[in-house]
N, C-alpha and C positions, 0 to 999 in steps of 0.2 A: 917721560913714561907714557904720556898720552900719545905722543907722536909714534913711539914704538908700537903701541897697541894698535893705532890706526894703520900702520904699515903692515902689521901681522894680519889684520882683518882684510885689507885690500889684497894682500898676497894670497890669502886663502880663497877669496872670491875669484881672483884671476885663475888660480889653479883649478878651482871647480869648473869654471867656464871652459878652460882648456880641455879638461877631461871630458866635458860634455859635448865638445864639438863633433866628434865622430858620430855620436848618436843623433845629434841635430841634423847632420848631413844625411844620415840614413832616413830620418823622418821626412826630409824634403823630397826624397825620391818618390816617383809614382808608385802606387800600390802594386803589389805583385812583382816587385823588382827581382831580377834574377841575373845570373852571370851573362846570359846571352843578351839580355836587355842592356846591361852595362856596356857590352861590346859595341852595340849599335849606338848608344849615347856617346861613347868615346870617339867612334868613327865620325859621327855627325859633328862633334866639337872640332875635329880636324878639318872637316869640310867648310865650316864657318859661315855658311849661308843657306838660304832656302828661297827659291823663286817660284811663285805660283801665278800663272797667267789664266785669268778667268773672265767671263763676261761681266759687264757692269752689274753689281749687286749680288752676284753669285757668292755664296758663303759669307755674305754680309759685307764684303769689301774690306778695304784697308782700315776702316774706323771701327771694326767690330770688336777689337780687343783680343781677338784670337791669337795674333802674333805674340803679344805680350804674355798672354796666358800660356802659350806653348813653351816659351822660354822658361817661364817660372815653373812650369810643371816638371821639366827635366833638369832644372838648374843650369840652363844654357844661356848663352848670350849671342845667338846667331842673328845674322842680318836677314830678317824675314821680310820679303817684299811681295806685295800684291800688285800685279800689273793688269789693267783692263786690256782684254784681248778680243779676238774675233769670236763668232758663234761657235758652239761646241763641235758641230760637224767639221768646221774648218780646222780647229785645233787638232781633232782626231786625225784628219788627213795629213796635217803637218807633222805630227808625231810619227805617223807611219813612214812618211818620206824620209824623215831624219834618221829613223832607225835603219832603214834600208841603206842609207848613205853613210851609216856609222858616224853621224854628226850629233852633237849634243842636242837634246830635245829643247823645244822652246819653253817648256815648263818642267819643273821638277815633279809636280803632281798634276796628273791629268784628271779633270773633273768633267763628268758627263753622265747622261742617262744610259740605260742598258743598251740601246741601239748603238750609241757612240762607243761604248766599251766593247761591243762585239766586233766593231770595225778594227780596233787596235789589237784585240785578242786574236782575231783571225789572221792578222799580219805579223804576229809574234813581236809586236812593238811595245809590249809592256812586260815588266818583270814578274815572274812567278815567285812569290815570297812565302816562306815557311812561317806564317804568322803565328801558328800554334806554339812554336818553339820559344817565343820570346815576348809576344805582344799581349800584355795582361788584359787589355780591354776587348780582345777579339777571340776569346776562348769559347763563347757560347755558340751553338749551332745557328746557322743562318746569317752570321755576321761577316762571312767571306763568301764570295761567289764560288761556284763549284770548281772553277779552274784554279782557285787559290790566288787570283790576281786582283779582282776588283772588290772594294769594301764599300757597302752602302753607308752614306753619311746623313741623308735626309729622306723623308717620305714626302713626296709631292702628291697632294690630293687635288684632282681636278674637280671643278664644281661651277657654281654660279655666283657672280658678283652682281650686286643690285644697289640701286639708289635708295637709301633708307627714308628719304623724304617722299619719294614717289610710291614706294611699295612697303606696306606694313601689314602685320598680322596675317590674315588668310590670303592676302594678295601676293605675298612673297612666293616666288616659284621655288618649289623644292624638288622638281624633276625637270629634266631637259624637255620632256614632252609638254610641260606647262607653257613653254615658249610658243606653242601653237594656239594658245588662247586668243580668240579674235580681239580681245581688249588690248593685247600687247602688239598688235600688228603695226609695224613701223617703229616700234619703241624698243626693240631688242637688237643685239649685235652678236656676231660670232667672229671667228678669226678667218682671215683670207687663206691661211694655210691649213684650215680644218683640223685644228689641234685635237688629237685623241680619236678622231673619227675612224682611223684605221683600226684602233683597238675595239671600238664599238662593233665593227664589221666582222670580227672574229666569231667563231662558233661559241666561244666562251661568254660572249655578250649578246648582241642583237642578231648577228649574222649579216651577210652582205646585202641581201635583198631588203630587209627591214631598214637597214641603215640608209640605203639609197632612197627608199621611199620617204623616210623621215626627212632626208636632206632636201628633196623636192618640195615637201610641205614647208620646211623651215625657210627655204629661199624666198617664199612668198611673204614670210612674216618679218624677216630681218630688215632693219632700216640702214644697216651699214656693216662693213667688215673692218675690224680694228685689231691691233696687235695686243698681246697679253699685258704689255706694260703701259697701255694707254688708259689706265684707270681714271685719269682726269676726265675723260669723256663720259664716264658713268657718274662721277662726282658732280660734274657741272650740269647734269640733267639732259645731256644730248641723247642718252639712252637710259631706259629704266633698268635694264638688266643685260648681262653679257655672259655667254657660255659657249663652249666649255673653256674655262680658264686653263692656263698651262699648269698652274699650281695655286695654292692658297696664298702664296707670299705677297703678291702685289696688292690684292684686295685688303688683306689684313694690315699691311704696312700703311696704306693711305688712310684706312679707317682709324688706325692708332694715332694718326696725326690730326684727327678731328674732321676729316672729310666724311660726307654722308654716304659711305660705302660699306655694305655688309657682305658677308660671304656665307654660303651654305653649300653642303655637298649635294650633288644631284643623285637622288635615290635610285634613278634608273641608269646611271652611268657611274657606278662605284668603282673608281679606278685609283690605285695607288702606284705611283712610279718611283722607283728608287733612283736617287742621285748618287753616283758612285765616285770614288777616288781610286787611283792606281798609280804605280810608279813606272814612268816610261823606261824602256830598256836602255835608253841612252841619257837618262837623267844625269845632270851635272853634280847633283847632291843627293844620291839615292838613299843614304842612311838618314839624312834629315827628313827626306820625304816619307820614309817608313815611319819614323817617329811621329811625324805630323798626322799621318793616317790613324795611328794608334791613339794619339791624343784626341782626335776629333770624335772618337767613340767613348771618351771619358765623360763622366758627369759634368766636369768643369767645361769641357769643350762643347758639349751638347747644350748646356745652359746658355753659354755665350752665343752659340750659333742661333738658337731660337730667338734670343733677344735681338739679334741683328737682322735675322731674315724671316722670322715667324714660321720656321719649319725646323723640325728635328727628326730623328729616326724613331718611328713608333715602336720599334722592337726593343728599345733600351729603357731601363727603369727611369722614371721621372719624366718621360716624354709628355709634351703638351699636345703634340699632334694626335696622339693616340686617343685623346678625349673625343674628338669629332668623329673618329673612325668607330670607336666603341658605341657611340650614340646610335649609329645606323645598324651596326652589327647586333645590337640588342633588339632591334626590330626585325631581325632575320635577314638583313641584307648581306650578301656575300661579295666581298671585294675581289676584283681582278688585280693581282699583283704583277706589275710589269717589271720583271727583273731579267737577268741574263738567261735564265731558264725559259722565260716566255719566248725569247727570240730564237732559242734552240728548237722550240716546238712549233714555230710558225715560219712560213716562207716569207722572207723579207721582201722579195719581189712582188708577191701577191699583196702584201700590206701596202707597198708603195703604189701598186696599180689601183687599188680601191681608193686610196687617198687622192690620187690624181683625178679620179672620177668625181669624188665629192667636191674637190676644189673647183673643177670645171662647172658643176651645177651651181655652186654658190656664187661664182664670179659672173655667171650669165643671168643672174636674177634680174 
């Protein structure tokens, strides 16, 4: 009798679990699931893979947990691979060439800033996607570029990295013009490629003449020109401060590891640059790529992205990056947003020309 009773109980439990499986499967689907989304998921499952070629550290790299989170989010088991690749301009150029030749793109998802996106958009080398019809995380205004092509994934804030042992309290520079302080002569660095100086030279910010005048003064102050990823040279005391950074990522990352490096926004150079993702026109796995882009705007994707790269999109709920932006906005600072609209409103050749002038001044110091 006991064995029969045990069998009846086990059978009832199995039946209950079997009946519950459909609802459990539905619960595992990303929120906002719809018929069109299911079609994209099924098509991606058939593709079986996703290849993303990016620069070292972009999107947090292969150890970010994003690949595993992506598969879990959609209930997939795709072979997701991150491959270190060339700089963003080179990838954009390659994607354009491959689209023109009707050859598979070198990456299923192209990652780049607004100027790189304008290169591929202008060449019709990326796919225009009807995100609104199926992508639940991209329904709010501002989350897709005007062309319906590029989707911002991160807000990169330029600013100042500084050695926390050398500079403390009131000595911490909070504006780029603080670099002209005689006490810092020879103790500060900037980039050889004049990162963001072209944006400073627009009428939205300082204007060309003020930017060139500042560059001449700065060239007498700087002790060296270093790349954005050379934060070790700030950490080891070779330089007390470095600006303008390409983004907050490098400084925050080395600081989190215990190095004496801090980061602050430059109040006189309030610039936010969007890092975008898009699907190349000849992507080998376009449906997987579309799902990836939608996932990266999810709370789960953004949380992992910030953990791995110290940057997320300030437009999305739960953003960490928005905190440092809000701090300056509360003081009345207005940020310049460098998105695809920015490059539609400015002459790219004029921006390049002033950037070349600034680079020449700095390199003749």
